[in-house]
C-alpha positions in Angstrom: 15.5 8.5 22.2 14.3 6.9 19.3 15.1 5.2 16.0 17.1 7.4 13.8 17.0 5.5 10.8 15.0 6.1 7.6 11.7 4.4 7.3 13.5 3.5 3.6 15.2 0.9 4.6 12.1 -1.2 5.4 9.9 -0.4 1.9 8.6 -3.2 0.0 7.8 -3.6 -3.3 4.1 -4.8 -3.6 2.3 -6.1 -7.0 0.6 -3.5 -8.3 -2.9 -3.0 -10.5 -3.8 -0.6 -13.1 -6.8 1.6 -12.6 -8.2 -0.3 -16.0 -7.7 -3.4 -14.3 -10.3 -6.1 -13.0 -11.5 -8.2 -10.7 -9.6 -10.8 -12.4 -6.2 -9.0 -12.3 -6.4 -8.7 -8.4 -7.2 -13.0 -8.8 -4.9 -13.4 -10.5 -1.9 -11.7 -8.5 -2.4 -15.2 -5.6 -3.7 -14.9 -3.0 -2.5 -11.2 -1.0 -2.1 -10.5 2.5 -2.0 -6.5 2.2 -4.7 -4.1 0.3 -3.0 -3.8 -3.7 -1.9 -0.7 -4.5 -4.0 1.0 -7.7 -1.5 2.8 -9.5 -1.7 5.3 -12.9 0.4 4.9 -16.2 3.1 6.7 -13.8 2.9 5.1 -10.9 1.5 7.2 -9.1 -0.8 5.4 -5.8 -4.3 6.2 -6.9 -6.3 3.1 -4.6 -6.8 0.5 -2.7 -7.6 -3.2 -3.0 -9.0 -4.7 0.1 -7.4 -8.9 -0.5 -11.8 -9.7 0.0 -12.3 -8.2 -3.5 -10.9 -11.1 -4.7 -14.4 -12.5 -4.5 -16.1 -10.2 -6.3 -17.4 -11.4 -9.6 -14.0 -11.6 -12.1 -15.3 -9.2 -14.4 -15.8 -6.5 -11.9 -13.6 -3.2 -12.3 -11.1 -2.4 -10.3 -11.8 1.0 -9.7 -15.5 0.3 -8.6 -14.1 -1.3 -5.6 -11.0 0.6 -4.4 -10.3 2.4 -1.8 -9.6 5.9 -3.3 -6.7 8.1 -2.1 -4.8 5.7 0.7 -3.0 7.1 3.6 1.0 7.2 3.0 3.7 8.3 4.2 7.1 9.7 2.3 10.4 7.5 2.6 12.4 10.1 4.6 10.3 9.8 7.7 11.9 7.9 11.0 10.8 4.1 12.0 10.4 5.7 15.1 7.8 8.4 13.8 6.0 5.5 11.3 5.6 3.5 14.3 3.7 5.9 16.8 1.8 7.2 13.7 0.7 3.7 13.4 0.5 2.6 16.1 -2.1 5.7 17.0 -3.5 5.1 13.9 -4.5 1.6 15.3 -3.4 0.6 11.0 -0.9 -2.5 10.5 1.0 -1.2 7.1 0.8 2.0 5.5 1.7 2.6 1.7 4.8 4.9 0.8 5.0 7.2 -2.0 7.5 9.9 -3.4 6.4 13.7 -2.7 4.9 13.2 -6.3 2.3 10.3 -5.5 4.5 7.8 -7.0 4.3 4.6 -5.2 8.0 3.3 -3.2 5.7 0.1 -2.0 4.7 -0.7 1.5 5.9 -0.7 5.2 4.7 -3.5 7.3 4.8 -2.6 11.3 5.5 -6.2 12.1 8.6 -5.5 10.2 9.8 -2.5 12.1 9.5 -3.9 15.9 11.5 -7.7 14.6 
């Protein structure tokens, strides 16, 4: 039958960067295991920055190194649907956003299998 619980129970808050940030701001967040979301002033997810970007020159604008429009899911999806989608896409994490694109957080597949 599958897991009927909603993914909203597993959304973790994550540090974010403003689109006007630099790599120095990314480094200031400390070591990140997952991509860091880049959000607009009103919290809309615009992109994500891979942890490896922290090795770039500190003055590098985040806007130049972010991956635009990362994949997202909605908080009302069932856990089994999300696990299936992540497995199918070969991903270990996904951002969760509201219908209006506002970032709610991150879901990590290993947390769902626990």
